[in-house]
C-alpha positions in Angstrom: 13.6 12.7 12.8 14.2 14.4 16.1 17.7 14.0 17.3 18.6 11.4 20.0 21.5 10.7 22.0 23.8 7.6 21.9 22.8 6.9 25.4 19.1 6.7 24.4 19.9 4.6 21.4 21.6 2.1 23.7 18.4 2.1 25.9 16.1 1.7 22.9 17.9 -1.3 21.3 19.3 -3.0 24.5 22.7 -2.7 22.8 26.2 -3.0 24.1 28.7 -0.1 23.1 31.9 -1.5 21.7 34.7 0.5 23.2 34.4 3.9 24.7 32.5 6.8 23.2 30.7 10.1 24.3 27.3 9.0 25.3 25.9 12.4 24.6 26.8 12.1 20.9 23.8 13.1 18.9 21.9 11.0 16.2 19.7 12.8 13.6 19.1 10.2 10.9 18.8 6.5 10.4 19.9 4.7 7.2 20.0 1.1 6.0 21.5 2.1 2.7 25.3 2.9 2.8 24.9 5.2 -0.3 22.5 7.6 1.5 24.7 8.8 4.4 24.7 12.3 6.0 26.5 13.6 9.0 24.7 12.4 12.2 23.6 9.2 10.6 23.1 5.9 12.4 23.9 3.2 9.9 21.9 -0.1 10.4 23.3 -3.1 8.4 20.4 -5.4 7.3 21.0 -9.0 6.3 19.1 -10.6 3.4 19.1 -13.7 1.3 21.7 -12.1 -1.1 23.3 -9.4 0.9 24.8 -8.6 4.3 24.9 -5.0 5.2 27.8 -5.6 7.6 30.1 -5.6 4.5 29.2 -1.9 4.1 29.7 -0.6 7.7 33.2 0.8 6.9 32.1 2.5 3.7 29.1 4.0 5.6 31.2 5.2 8.4 33.9 6.6 6.1 31.2 8.4 4.2 30.2 10.3 7.2 28.0 8.2 9.4 28.4 8.9 13.1 28.1 5.2 14.0 26.5 1.9 13.4 24.7 -1.1 14.9 26.3 -4.4 14.3 25.1 -8.1 15.1 28.7 -9.1 14.4 31.9 -8.6 16.6 34.1 -6.0 14.9 37.9 -5.9 14.5 39.7 -2.6 14.1 37.0 -0.1 15.1 37.4 3.1 13.1 38.4 6.1 15.4 35.8 8.7 16.1 32.8 6.3 15.2 30.6 4.5 17.7 29.7 0.8 17.3 26.6 -0.6 19.1 26.4 -4.4 19.3 22.9 -6.0 19.1 21.6 -9.5 18.6 19.9 -8.8 15.5 20.1 -5.6 13.4 16.6 -5.8 11.9 14.8 -6.4 15.1 17.0 -3.6 16.7 15.5 -1.3 14.0 12.1 -2.3 15.1 12.9 -1.7 18.8 14.3 1.7 18.1 11.3 2.7 16.0 8.8 1.5 18.7 10.8 3.4 21.5 11.0 6.5 19.2 7.2 6.4 18.3 6.4 6.5 22.0 8.0 10.1 22.3 5.0 11.4 20.3 1.7 11.6 22.0 -0.4 11.7 18.6 -2.9 9.2 17.3 -1.7 6.4 15.1 -3.8 4.6 12.4 -2.7 1.2 11.2 -4.1 0.0 7.8 -4.0 -3.5 6.4 -6.0 -5.5 3.9 -5.6 -7.7 0.9 -6.7 -5.0 -1.6 -6.7 -1.2 -1.4 -4.7 -0.6 1.7 -2.4 1.8 -0.1 -5.5 3.7 -1.6 -7.2 3.7 1.8 -3.9 5.1 3.3 -3.8 7.9 0.7 -7.4 8.8 1.2 -7.0 8.8 5.0 -4.1 11.1 4.7 -6.0 13.4 2.3 -9.0 13.7 4.6 -7.1 14.0 7.9 -4.6 16.4 6.2 -7.4 19.0 6.0 -7.1 19.5 9.8 -3.8 17.8 10.7 -0.2 17.5 9.8 -0.1 13.9 8.7 2.8 11.4 8.5 1.9 8.7 6.1 3.7 5.6 4.7 5.3 6.4 1.4 5.6 4.0 -1.5 6.0 0.4 -0.4 7.4 1.1 3.1 4.9 -1.2 4.7 7.0 -4.1 5.8 9.5 -5.0 8.6 11.9 -2.4 7.3 9.9 0.3 5.7 7.5 0.7 8.7 10.1 1.2 11.4 12.0 3.7 8.9 8.7 5.5 8.5 8.1 5.8 12.2 11.7 7.3 12.6 10.5 10.1 10.2 8.2 11.4 13.0 9.0 14.9 14.2 7.5 17.5 16.4 5.3 18.9 13.6 3.2 15.8 13.1 -0.1 15.6 14.6 -1.4 12.2 13.4 0.1 9.1 11.5 -1.3 7.0 8.9 0.7 3.6 8.6 0.3 0.9 6.1 1.0 -2.7 7.2 1.8 -5.5 4.5 2.2 -9.1 5.0 2.6 -12.4 3.2 2.8 -14.9 6.1 1.6 -15.3 9.6 3.2 -13.1 12.3 4.0 -10.1 10.2 1.0 -8.1 11.1 1.4 -9.1 14.7 5.0 -7.8 14.7 4.1 -4.6 12.9 1.1 -3.8 14.8 3.0 -4.5 18.0 5.4 -1.7 16.9 2.7 0.7 16.1 0.0 -0.1 18.8 -2.6 1.9 16.9 -5.4 4.0 18.1 -7.5 3.0 15.0 -7.1 0.0 13.0 -8.3 -0.6 9.5 -8.9 -3.8 7.5 -10.0 -3.1 4.0 -10.9 -6.5 2.9 -9.9 -10.3 2.7 -8.7 -11.5 -0.8 -6.5 -13.9 -2.4 -3.2 -12.0 -2.3 -0.3 -14.2 -0.8 -2.7 -17.3 -0.9 0.2 -19.4 -2.1 1.9 -19.0 1.3 -1.2 -18.9 3.6 -3.2 -21.6 1.7 -6.7 -20.1 2.0 -8.8 -16.9 2.5 -9.6 -18.2 6.1 -5.9 -18.2 6.9 -5.6 -14.7 5.3 -8.4 -13.5 7.5 -6.6 -14.8 10.5 -3.4 -13.2 9.6 -4.9 -9.8 9.0 -6.8 -10.2 12.4 -3.5 -10.2 14.2 -4.0 -6.4 14.1 -6.9 -6.4 16.5 -5.2 -7.3 19.9 -2.7 -4.4 19.3 -5.3 -1.7 18.9 -5.5 0.6 22.1 -8.3 -0.4 24.6 -10.0 3.0 24.0 -9.5 2.8 20.2 -11.6 1.4 17.3 -11.3 -0.8 14.2 -12.9 0.2 10.8 -13.9 -2.8 8.7 -15.4 -3.6 5.3 -19.0 -4.5 6.1 -19.4 -6.1 2.6 -16.7 -8.5 3.0 -18.1 -12.0 4.1 -15.2 -12.9 6.5 -14.9 -9.3 8.1 -18.7 -8.9 8.5 -18.6 -12.1 10.6 -16.7 -10.1 13.2 -19.8 -8.1 14.2 -20.1 -8.3 18.0 -16.7 -10.2 18.2 -14.0 -7.6 18.3 -11.9 -6.6 21.4 -12.7 -3.0 20.7 -15.6 -1.1 19.1 -15.9 -1.7 15.3 -17.3 0.5 12.6 -18.5 -1.3 9.4 -18.3 0.4 6.1 -19.9 -0.7 2.8 -23.0 -0.7 0.6 -25.1 -3.2 2.7 -27.9 -2.1 5.0 -26.2 -3.4 8.1 -23.3 -1.0 7.7 -22.7 2.0 10.0 -21.2 4.0 7.2 -22.7 3.5 3.6 -22.1 4.7 0.1 -23.8 4.3 -3.3 -22.4 5.3 -6.5 -24.7 7.9 -8.2 -22.8 8.8 -11.3 -19.5 9.9 -12.8 -17.9 11.2 -15.9 -16.0 8.0 -16.9 -12.8 9.9 -17.2 -11.7 11.3 -13.9 -14.2 10.9 -11.1 -17.3 9.3 -9.7 -20.1 10.6 -7.4 -21.6 8.8 -4.5 -24.0 9.3 -1.7 -22.1 9.1 1.5 -24.1 8.3 4.6 -22.3 8.2 8.1 -23.2 8.8 11.6 -22.8 12.7 11.1 -23.1 13.3 7.4 -25.5 12.5 4.6 -24.4 14.0 1.2 -23.3 13.5 -2.4 -19.5 13.7 -2.8 -17.2 13.7 -5.8 -14.4 11.2 -5.6 -11.5 12.2 -8.0 -11.0 8.6 -9.1 -12.6 5.8 -11.2 -14.3 2.6 -10.1 -17.1 1.7 -7.6 -14.4 0.2 -5.4 -13.4 3.8 -4.5 -16.4 4.0 -2.1 -14.5 1.9 0.5 -11.5 4.1 1.0 -13.7 7.0 1.1 -16.0 5.5 3.7 -13.0 4.5 5.7 -11.6 8.1 5.6 -14.9 9.5 6.5 -15.4 7.2 9.5 -11.8 7.9 10.8 -12.2 11.7 10.1 -15.4 11.9 12.1 -13.6 10.2 15.0 -10.9 12.7 14.9 -13.2 15.8 14.9 -13.5 16.6 11.1 -16.7 18.3 10.1 -18.6 17.0 7.0 -17.3 20.0 5.0 -13.7 19.1 5.9 -14.2 15.4 5.0 -15.6 16.4 1.6 -12.7 18.8 1.1 -10.2 16.1 1.9 -11.9 13.6 -0.5 -11.6 16.2 -3.2 -7.9 16.5 -2.6 -7.2 12.7 -2.9 -4.3 11.8 -5.2 -3.5 8.2 -5.6 0.1 6.8 -5.3 1.9 6.5 -8.7 0.9 3.5 -10.6 -2.3 3.2 -8.6 -5.1 3.9 -11.1 -3.4 7.0 -12.3 -5.5 8.5 -15.2 -3.4 9.7 -18.1 -5.3 11.7 -20.7 -3.9 11.7 -24.2 -5.0 13.4 -27.5 -7.6 11.7 -29.7 -9.8 11.0 -26.7 -7.3 8.3 -25.5 -7.2 7.5 -21.8 -4.5 5.3 -20.0 -5.3 3.8 -16.7 -2.0 3.1 -15.1 -2.7 0.6 -12.3 0.6 -1.3 -12.8 2.0 -1.3 -9.2 0.5 -4.6 -8.1 -2.3 -6.9 -8.6 -4.3 -9.8 -7.3 -7.7 -11.4 -8.4 -9.8 -8.9 -6.4 -8.0 -5.7 -7.5 -7.9 -7.0 -11.1 -11.7 -7.2 -11.0 -12.1 -3.8 -9.5 -9.9 -2.3 -12.0 -11.6 -4.1 -15.0 -15.0 -2.7 -13.6 -13.4 0.7 -13.7 -12.4 0.3 -17.3 -15.8 -1.0 -18.1 -17.4 2.1 -16.6 -15.0 4.5 -18.3 -15.8 6.7 -21.2 -14.6 5.6 -24.7 -16.0 3.6 -27.6 -13.1 1.0 -27.3 -11.9 -0.5 -24.1 -8.6 -2.5 -23.9 -7.0 -4.3 -20.9 -3.3 -4.9 -20.9 -3.1 -7.5 -18.1 0.0 -9.4 -16.7 0.6 -12.4 -14.4 -0.7 -12.3 -10.8 2.1 -13.8 -8.6 2.1 -15.8 -5.3 -1.1 -17.5 -6.1 0.4 -21.1 -6.0 -1.8 -23.9 -7.2 -4.8 -21.5 -7.5 -3.2 -19.5 -10.2 -4.7 -21.1 -13.2 -8.3 -20.8 -12.1 -7.8 -17.4 -10.7 -6.2 -16.0 -13.9 -9.0 -17.8 -15.9 -11.5 -16.1 -13.9 -10.1 -12.6 -14.7 -10.4 -13.4 -18.3 -14.1 -14.4 -17.9 -14.6 -11.1 -16.1 -13.4 -9.2 -19.2 -16.0 -10.9 -21.2 -18.9 -10.3 -18.7 -18.0 -6.6 -18.6 -17.9 -6.1 -22.4 -14.2 -5.3 -22.7 -13.2 -5.2 -26.3 -9.5 -6.0 -26.4 -7.0 -7.9 -24.3 -3.2 -8.0 -24.3 -2.2 -10.8 -21.9 1.5 -10.6 -20.8 3.3 -13.4 -19.1 3.3 -17.2 -18.7 0.3 -17.2 -16.3 -1.5 -14.6 -18.4 -2.2 -17.5 -21.0 -5.0 -18.4 -18.6 -6.4 -14.8 -18.7 -6.4 -15.0 -22.5 -8.1 -18.4 -22.6 -10.8 -17.2 -20.1 -11.3 -14.1 -22.2 -11.7 -16.0 -25.5 -14.1 -18.3 -24.0 -16.0 -15.4 -22.5 -16.3 -13.7 -26.0 -13.8 -10.9 -25.8 -13.4 -9.9 -29.6 -9.6 -9.3 -29.6 -7.2 -11.5 -27.5 -3.5 -11.3 -27.9 -1.2 -13.4 -25.6 2.4 -12.1 -25.3 5.0 -14.3 -23.4 7.1 -11.2 -22.6 6.9 -7.4 -22.2 9.1 -7.1 -25.1 6.4 -9.0 -27.3 3.6 -6.8 -25.9 5.6 -3.7 -26.8 5.5 -4.7 -30.4 1.6 -5.3 -30.4 0.5 -2.3 -28.4 0.1 -0.2 -31.7 -2.7 -2.7 -32.7 -4.9 -1.7 -29.7 -4.3 2.1 -29.7 -7.2 3.8 -31.5 -9.0 7.2 -30.9 -11.7 7.5 -28.3 -10.4 4.5 -26.3 -9.4 3.7 -22.7 -6.6 1.3 -22.0 -6.0 -0.3 -18.6 -2.7 -1.7 -17.5 -2.3 -4.0 -14.5 -0.3 -6.8 -13.2 1.8 -7.9 -10.1 4.8 -5.7 -9.3 7.2 -8.3 -10.5 5.9 -8.0 -14.1 7.1 -4.4 -14.5 4.2 -3.4 -16.7 5.1 0.3 -16.2 7.4 -0.2 -19.1 4.3 -0.8 -21.3 2.7 2.4 -19.8 5.9 4.2 -21.0 5.5 2.5 -24.5 1.8 3.8 -24.8 3.0 7.3 -23.8 5.3 7.1 -26.7 2.5 5.9 -29.0 0.2 8.7 -28.0 0.4 12.5 -27.6 -0.1 14.5 -24.4 -3.6 16.1 -24.3 
């Protein structure tokens, strides 16, 4: 973060200074966690269902913070510390981030979608990083708190920013996109994630499209041309649209041409300026979509075909996002435990089916936030396992019983249902065998990375 003054802070958040303080005081860092305080820090107390950050204002200030925002009146102000009164601390964080972002005359790219937005963000950063110094969203900082904090990490060295935007209800993309006002918007697809709250794919589509009005007038939007709902936007977007996919009508197209089943796939990439075969260092046909998105955006910002190909080769997925872990005896672990929904489950199962190995096992847990659709959607995942020839399933969790039933009905030879992770840890030795590939995937709340750790204990590093 580039330093700002207290005077600038007051302007940015429309705040009121409590007491008197030197308006030239410098702020060099923003924190919402009182345990991460450094000199020059502005502490912002957030309020949640189970906590109120205002209780930590004094510890933060005593720990070295220069000052704080507060949505509550304060008694007994600590000497030598500034207090800025605001109506709502979380909204003030957003206003500060939007104000701060406007200090940087660089392109901003906003990425959303039901499936693959993190992978698209990582691929975009890899490709653009060949030519530019990129700021990108880290981890799961894609919400009302994480995105503003990411914007506040901008400094004079950054030349372009790639920002992920998550949502689980109407209005969230509208808010986040309003902070960023991107030069280029990306919608990866429309799926069933968060359908419990939004009720239908059509509503999810509407919520994702809240991005469109916030894209700059001279900007563009990159859309999945193979997605039935997004493809219907052809000719109906407020800014120019580029459609990516396998279909004939797409502006940027790709077809998988091969791969080693262990670490990469090959695809033919055809865009407005390039037509060549590229190597994608990841598994699964679904990887063509983030690759196409990155190629389209890369071309818009002046990258050559050689630079785009180099960036694709440098792609590294975020931790627990289809990480390929090679073990001895020909065993490969596909750690995709960060999150899951029906579409991403199918994509990962397809990658497992295409992987090398004589025995293929899926360790799958509950997909959350699907509401009344959950039984049918979990059953469909089980049926997918059978149709793609997966040999074994370990289904983990209450809802995963439907995955198990769908798999049995679809003819998967070995199906084990485990109500808990601890139960699953006990049965994992039954599915570990030489020359095998094991996929692990579930919603974040299932914490299936514990099972990845158990598999690493059961196998030896290659």
